C-alpha positions in Angstrom: -2.6 -36.9 36.0 1.1 -36.1 37.0 2.4 -38.4 34.3 0.5 -41.5 35.5 -0.7 -42.1 31.9 2.8 -43.5 31.4 1.7 -46.5 33.5 -0.3 -47.6 30.4 2.8 -48.0 28.4 6.1 -49.9 28.8 9.1 -49.2 31.0 11.3 -48.5 27.9 8.6 -46.0 26.6 8.7 -44.1 29.9 12.5 -44.1 29.9 12.4 -42.6 26.4 9.9 -39.9 27.5 12.2 -38.8 30.4 15.3 -38.9 28.3 13.6 -36.5 25.9 12.2 -34.4 28.6 15.4 -34.0 30.7 18.2 -35.0 28.5 20.9 -37.6 29.2 23.6 -37.7 31.8 26.8 -35.8 31.2 29.0 -38.5 32.7 29.0 -42.1 34.0 27.6 -42.7 37.5 30.9 -43.8 38.9 34.5 -43.4 37.8 35.3 -46.5 35.8 38.8 -46.8 37.3 37.6 -46.5 40.9 34.8 -49.0 40.1 37.4 -51.6 39.0 39.5 -50.9 42.1 36.5 -51.2 44.3 35.5 -54.5 42.8 39.1 -55.7 43.2 38.9 -54.9 47.0 41.5 -52.1 46.8 39.2 -49.3 48.0 36.1 -49.0 50.2 33.7 -47.5 47.6 33.8 -46.3 44.0 34.0 -42.6 43.3 30.8 -41.1 42.2 30.9 -38.7 39.2 29.2 -35.3 39.1 25.9 -36.4 37.7 23.5 -35.2 40.4 20.6 -33.0 39.3 18.7 -33.0 42.7 19.1 -29.2 42.9 16.6 -29.3 39.9 14.4 -31.8 41.8 15.5 -34.7 39.6 16.7 -38.2 40.7 19.2 -40.2 38.6 17.7 -43.6 37.8 19.7 -46.5 36.4 17.9 -47.7 33.3 19.0 -51.3 33.9 17.2 -51.5 37.2 14.9 -53.9 35.4 17.8 -56.4 35.6 19.5 -55.5 38.9 18.6 -53.5 42.0 20.4 -50.9 44.1 23.1 -50.1 41.6 24.4 -47.1 43.5 25.0 -49.2 46.6 28.6 -50.4 47.1 27.3 -53.4 49.1 25.0 -54.5 46.2 27.7 -53.8 43.5 29.8 -56.4 45.1 27.0 -58.8 46.2 25.3 -58.8 42.8 28.5 -58.3 40.8 27.0 -55.4 38.9 28.9 -54.7 35.7 30.2 -51.2 35.0 28.2 -51.1 31.7 25.1 -50.5 33.8 26.8 -47.4 35.3 27.6 -45.7 31.9 26.0 -42.4 31.1 23.9 -43.8 28.3 22.3 -46.1 30.9 21.1 -43.3 33.2 17.9 -41.3 33.1 16.6 -38.3 35.1 13.1 -38.1 36.6 11.2 -36.4 39.4 10.0 -38.4 42.4 6.6 -39.3 40.9 8.2 -40.2 37.6 10.7 -42.3 39.6 7.8 -44.1 41.1 6.3 -44.7 37.7 9.6 -46.2 36.5 9.8 -48.6 39.5 6.1 -49.6 39.1 6.6 -50.4 35.5 9.8 -52.4 36.3 7.9 -54.3 39.0 5.0 -55.0 36.6 7.3 -56.2 33.7 9.5 -58.4 35.9 6.8 -59.9 38.2 7.4 -63.6 38.7 11.0 -63.4 37.5 12.7 -62.8 40.8 14.3 -66.2 41.0 15.6 -65.9 37.5 17.0 -62.4 38.1 18.2 -63.1 41.7 16.4 -60.0 43.0 13.0 -58.3 42.9 13.4 -55.3 40.6 11.3 -52.2 40.9 9.0 -53.0 43.8 11.5 -52.4 46.6 12.4 -49.0 45.3 8.7 -48.0 45.3 7.7 -49.6 48.6 10.7 -48.7 50.7 11.9 -45.4 49.3 9.7 -43.5 46.8 6.3 -44.1 48.3 7.4 -43.2 51.9 8.9 -39.9 50.6 5.7 -39.0 48.7 3.6 -39.7 51.8 5.9 -37.8 54.2 6.5 -34.8 52.0 3.1 -34.4 50.3 0.5 -35.8 52.7 2.0 -35.7 56.2 3.6 -32.3 55.6 7.1 -33.4 56.9 9.6 -30.8 55.9 12.6 -32.3 54.2 15.8 -31.5 56.0 18.4 -31.3 53.2 18.3 -28.7 50.4 18.3 -31.4 47.7 15.3 -33.1 49.3 13.5 -29.8 49.4 14.1 -29.3 45.7 12.9 -32.9 45.0 9.8 -32.3 47.1 9.1 -29.0 45.4 9.3 -30.5 41.9 6.3 -32.7 42.6 4.5 -30.5 45.2 0.7 -30.7 45.1 -2.1 -30.3 47.6 -2.9 -33.2 50.0 -6.0 -34.3 48.1 -4.2 -34.6 44.8 -1.3 -36.4 46.5 -3.6 -38.9 48.1 -5.3 -39.6 44.8 -2.0 -39.9 42.9 -0.5 -42.3 45.4 -3.7 -44.3 45.5 -3.6 -44.7 41.7 0.1 -45.8 41.9 -0.7 -48.3 44.7 -3.6 -49.6 42.6 -1.3 -50.2 39.7 1.1 -52.1 42.0 -1.7 -54.3 43.4 -3.0 -55.0 39.9 0.4 -55.8 38.4 2.3 -57.2 41.3 -0.3 -59.2 43.2 2.0 -60.8 45.8 2.6 -57.5 47.6 0.3 -57.0 50.6 -1.3 -53.8 51.9 0.7 -54.3 55.1 4.0 -54.5 53.1 3.0 -51.5 51.1 2.2 -49.5 54.3 5.2 -50.5 56.4 7.8 -51.2 53.7 9.4 -54.6 53.4 13.1 -55.6 53.3 12.1 -58.8 51.3 11.7 -56.6 48.3 15.4 -55.5 48.4 16.7 -59.0 47.6 
């Protein structure tokens, strides 16, 4: 249902499915020159390249989010010293919102218990704090997205409320089964703990 069968495979298998389905990125996430200048403290933020496909309802996901988190955030680029290689076009994959959730759930499952080693908690924060709340607001609560790109992303996964509840419940069950330290309260309210 809605691609959830991919939860039975590996993160890399899901990435490969989406690369085949949507094709690769045409450019790096950021300009390499501006990225170096930003890391050197010369500018406030690196310049983003024209890689967005949100008008098609697709998010751009960093494949290496199983190693680092929040790779598009200037704050985290500095804090985690994220290498530019993770921003290269061959390290990006497109996916719709449900597929993005699948990627984050697989990352959480495959990296569970390695947060100390990695210095962050990959996957779980993206699902709990961003992806799941959008699915609930847009598909169950009926909140109309405000921005055109959000409308396109919602429309790409639109389904009736019953199907949406069932899909989110299956995704949540996967998280509880594969990331047992997350609580129902954290899942419902979001949790900043999962960002670090």
